[in-house]
N, C-alpha and C positions, 0 to 999 in steps of 0.2 A: 515333228508335227504334234505328236502326243503331248510332249512337255509344254509346247506353246499353248495348247488348248487348256491344259490344267491351270497354267498361270493366269490366263485370261479370265476363266470362269471364277477363279478364286478371288481375284481383285474385284471383279464386277459384283460378286455376291458377298463380300466381306461383311457388309452391313447386316446381312441376314444370319450370320453365325450367332449361335446362342451359347453362353457359358453357364454351366450348371454346376456350381460348387458342391452340391450335395452328392454328386457322383465323383468323389475324390478328385478334386481339382488338380492334384499333382500328377494324376495318371489319366491317360486317354481311356475312354469308356469302351469296353468290349461289347460285341454284339453276338447274341445267339439268335439265329434267324431260322425259323422253323416253318416249313410249308407242309400242308397235308392235302393230298390230291383228291379232288372230287368230294370233299367233306362238306355236306350241306349243314344246315343249322339243327340237325338232330344231335344235339349235344346236351348233356344233362342239365347244366345250369341255365341254358337258354330256354328250356321248358317248352320246346316245340313238339317233342315226341317223348312220351314217358317210357318208351321201351328201350331207350339207349342206355348203355353201360359205359360211362366215360369218367371214371374216378380221377384220372390223371389230367385230362383237359379241365375238369372242374377244380382240381388242386392248383393247376397253374392259374386259373382265373381267380382263385382265392388269394393269390400273391399280389394281384394288381387290378387292372381295369379291363373288363371285357365289354365289347360293343354289342348291344342287342340288335342293332340295325346296321350291319356292315355289308357292303355290296362290291362285287367285282366290276372291273372296267369292261370286261367282255366275258360272256358265258361259254368259254371254250379254253382249253389249256394253253395253247400257243399265244393267242392274242392277249389273254389275261396276264400271263406271266411276262410277255414282252412289254406290256404297258406298265406293269408294276415295277419291273426291274429297270426300266428306262425312264419312267416318269412321263412318258409321252403316250397320249391316248391313241387308240386304233384309228380314230377319225383323222389324225395327222399322218400316221405312218402308212395307212391303207392296209394294215395287217389285221384282217377281220376273222380269219378262219385258221384252223389247224394246218391247212395245206399251204399257207403263205409263209415263206421264209423271211423272218424278220431281219436277218443279219445285214442285207444290203441297205436297209432303211433306218437302222439304229447303229450309230457309230460306236466302236468299242469304248471310247472315252465317256460315252453318255450313260453307261450302265451303273447300277448301284454298286456292284462288286468292284468295278474298275475305279469308281470314285473313292471308295474306302481304301483300295490298294494304293492309289496315287497319293493318299494322305497318310501313308505310313503304316497301314494295317497289314497283318498277315491274313490273307483271304483264302479260305479253304472251304471245301464242301463235299457232300456225298448225297447220292440219291437224285431225285428229280427237283431241280430248281427252275431251269428253263424247259420248255418242251423239247424233248431230245436230250434231257439230262442236264448238261452243264453249259449249253450255248457255245461259247468260244473258249476253248481250254486256255488260250493265251491270256485270258482275263483273270485267271486264278493262280495263286502260288502253288496250290496242290489240289487235286480232285481225285476222289476214290475211283480206282479202276473197276472194271466190271468184275463182279464176284460170282462164284458158283454156289448156288443154294444146296442145301441138303435134301435133295428130291427123293422122297420115298413113295411117290405115287399118290393116288387119290382113291377114296372110298367111292366117290361118285363125281360125275361131271355133267353139267347142264348148259344148254345153249338154245336160246329162243330168240331168233332173229338178231343174233349178236349180243344179246344180254346174257352174259356167261358167268358161271361160278363153279367152284369145285370144293368138295369137302376133303381136305388134305390129310394124309397120314403124316406122322412125325410131329416135331415140335416147332417152336417159333422160327428156327433157322431154316425151315422149309420155304420161307419167303424172304425176298431180298431186303426188305426193310430192317430185318434183324442185323444185317451186316452194315447197312447205312448207319444205324445207331452205334454199332461197334466202332466204326471209324470216328464218329463224332465224340464218343466217349474217350477214345485215345487222344483226340485233339484237346479235349478239356483237361486231360491229365498230363499234358506236356509240362514239364518242369522248367525247361530251358527256354525262356521267352525273352526276346529283345524287342518285341513289338506287341501292341494290342492286337486282338484277334477279331475277325469277322468270320464266324463259322456258320455255314448254311447246311441245314439238315432237311432234305426233301423226302418225306415219308410218302410212299406211293399208294398204299391202301388208304381209303376204300375205293380207289380207282379199279375198274374192271380189268381182268376177271376177278370176281369176288372169291378168290381162292385163298383160304386160310385154314389152319389146323382145326380138326374136328372139335377140340375143346371150346373154341369160340362159338361154333354153331350150337353146341350143347348149352351154352350160357343163354341162348335165346330159343327156348323150346318152340317148335312149330305150333303147338297147340295154343300157345300164348300170344302169337303174333296177331296184331291188329292192322287192318288196312288203313292207309292215310285218308284224310278227309277228301271226299270225292262226290261229284254230282254227275249223273249220267248225261245230262243235257248241257254240260258246262261250256261246250264250244258253240252253242247255238247263237250267242251274241258276240262272237269273236270275228274280226275281219279275216278275210281269206288268207292273208299273209301270216297271220297268227296261227290259223289252222294248219297251214303248210309247215310251220315250224314244229307243231306238235306231232305230225305224221301219225294220226290215230289209227290208221290202217296198217301200220308197221309193227313197232315194238309192242304197243298196248294190245293190239288184236292178237298177236302171237302169244303173249303172256296170258290173256284171258282165255283164249281157245284151249291152251294146255292146262289151264286151271292151276297155275303155279305162282299166282301173285304173292301169296304169303311166303312161299319158298324163296322168291326173289328178295323180298323185304328181309327175311331172316338172313340171307347171305350178305346183304348190305350192312345190316346191323352187326353181324359177326365180324365183318371187315373193319368197321369202325372200332369195335372193341379190340381187335388185334392191333390196329394203329395206335389206339390209346395205350395199350400195354407197352408198345415200343417207346412211346413218348414217356411213359413212366420210368423206364430204364434210363432214358436220357436225363430226366429231371432228378432221379436219384444220384446219378453221377455228378450232375451239376451241383447239387447240394453238398457234395463232399469235396468239391474242387476249391482251389484257392481263389478262383475268379468270381465266386458267387456274389461278392459284395460290390463289385464294380462292373457288372454286366447287365446290359439291357436285353431283355427277351421280347421278341415279337413272334407270335404264331398266327398264321393266316391259312385259310382254305382258298384255293384259287377261284372257285365259283361254287354254286350250289348243285343240286341234283334232284330231278323229279323221279318219283317211283309210282307213277300212275295218276298223279294229280293232273287235272286238265287233260286226261287221256295221253299224257306225255311221259316218256322215259328219257333219261340222260339229262344233259344240260341243253345248250343250243336254243335258248328261248329267252324272252325278256320279262318273264313273270317272276314272282317272288321266290319260288322254290329253286329256280335255275340260277338266280343272281345273288342270293344271300348266303353268307358263309361266316364262320367264326373269325374274330379278330381280337387277340388278347395281347396286352402290353404289360410288362413288368419293368419298371425303371426305379431302382433304389433311390429313395429320397424324393421322388417325383410323384409316382403313382400311389394313391391310397390303396389299402388292401381290400380285396373282395368287393369291388364296386362294379356295378353294371351301368354302362353309359347308354342312355336312351336315344342319343342323337343319331341322325343318319349320316354315314360317312362312306366313302368308297376307297378302294385300295390304291388310288393315285396318291393318297396321303402318306403311304408308308415310307417312301424315299425321303421326302422333306422332313418327316418326323424323326427319322433316324439321324439325319444330318443335324437337326437341332439337339437331340439328346447326346450326340457325340461331340458337339461343338464344332462341326464342320460347316464350311460355307455351302450354301445350296446352289447348285448349277442353275443358270438362267433358263435352261430348257424345260424345267419341271413345270408341269401343269397343275399338280395338286398342291394343297396347302397343308401345313403342319397341324397335327392334332395336339400339340403340346398344351394348349389351353384346356382341352378336354381331359388330358392325362392328369393334369393338376386338379381339375374340378370337373368330374364327369357330368355335372348338371349345368355347366356354364352355357350361356347363350350361344346358339349356333344356328345360322339360317341358310346353310348351304345344302341343297339336295344332293343325294348320291346319283351319279349318272353311269349308266351301262349302255354299251353299244354292241349290236350284233348285226353285222353287215352294213353295207354302204347306206348312209342316210337313215338308219333305224336305231332309235334310242329309247331308253326308259329313264325317267327321273323319279326318284323316290324321296318324299319328305316323310316326316314322322307319321303323318296321317294318310297321304295319298301316294298312289303310283300312277304315273301317266306314261303311256307308250304311244309313240308315233312311228308308223312304218314308212317305207320309202315311197309308197303311193299316196301318202297323206291320211290313210285310215288310222283309227285311234282306239285306244282302250284307256279307261280311267277307273280306278278302284279306290274306294274309301275303306281303309284298313281299320278304322275305328268300328265300323259296322260290318265289315266283310273281310276278315283276315285271310280267307282262302281265295279271294278274288273270283267270286262266283257271279257277280253282277257288274257288267260293263256299263258305266255311267257316262261314257263319252258323248253320247248323242243328246244328253239333256242340257238345254241352254243355260240353266241356272249354275252350271259348273264351268262356264266358259272362262271366268277369271282364274279359277284354279289351274286350268289347262295352260292359260297364257303365262301364269307365274312359273309353272314348272318347265314349260317349253323354253323359257329364257335361259335355263341352265344347259340346254342342249349345245353341243359343239357348234361353233360358227363355221368351221372348216370341215368339209367332208371329202377326203381324197378317195379316188377310185381304188378298188381292190388291187393290190399289187401281185405280181408273179402269176398272173393268169396263164 
């Protein structure tokens, strides 16, 4: 059954395969596939927050093209990763939440790692790629086993309604990401290769708990921490379903009551800087490897994160902070160096783009489109909004100027990012914007399957 499926999709999609002679035509292109969990757009070169310390994310961006407006398919780990790795939106699979098991609804043959494996790649990985680490182990040639960190305890631990962090004793090996990167460095340094590689590196921080060594907290002194852009009355013009997503009486109330808003931001920033340091180790090893001239690198965050904006913490919402995350591409001979792309894209594009860059046929089930034109010319014309789904029949469409949200009961939000980058004024009720809403709504999924696995 597996082989039959591969043959059929290859024949059906052969016309979509792309040959890129600049990536050493005599060799298949390797892929270094990097995920960073819960990393929002607080990244140095994206200039959303000046407090971030991310020299290695910025270094990677200087090698290729970084997208200023990149958005997840779903603002939660499981549905975001299931959609990205399968090329199938949550509205088709019905996998909307972390509690939904994606595996009965996405066939093993449909996943990105399986597709590359079926096309002759050695497919390996470490850390968190799927929700629950590796998804189905049978789809990998090898995957890092569980590791034991060098746990030396903590100087302090904090927990406010489940928003948790710790100031750890010890060095970088007190956190599992250190060993994830070790595994990936070993894979990069393999000398005996008879296949091209697809190497997935899933860095877990800055996912909670924000527990990293003390030196990373020290890099973000509490006295220097600034609160994010915030309005006390921000939820006054938000539909009830939007307010329900924010849960202002939960996390935000607990953080404010304890007076630890700055401490929480410090912990998140420290975790970003730790993750960035581990990325730096990986990039250093890559730069010394024999594969550096024939390897595509893609780095993505699975969704964004709120830190009190709109009275909200975590992801699980359809606003800018919950849905926007880094997306960086480096493709030798294809991407110009150090370019920012202003177009709006979503992560459904990653699967087809990798197929194009590797010269592989694109399976017919993919819902996204390739970003190859934007990788070649980051300012090329692009008229596709980015679409994010959170729950049955609930979507956001983002263009370069607008964000339009429609909830399952028909209630709406509309924001003009040219005038209102923090989404403080909901314009959905004003009739002069009806055409904008209609245009963006046309991008919403036409099929909305019920939630699975209830």
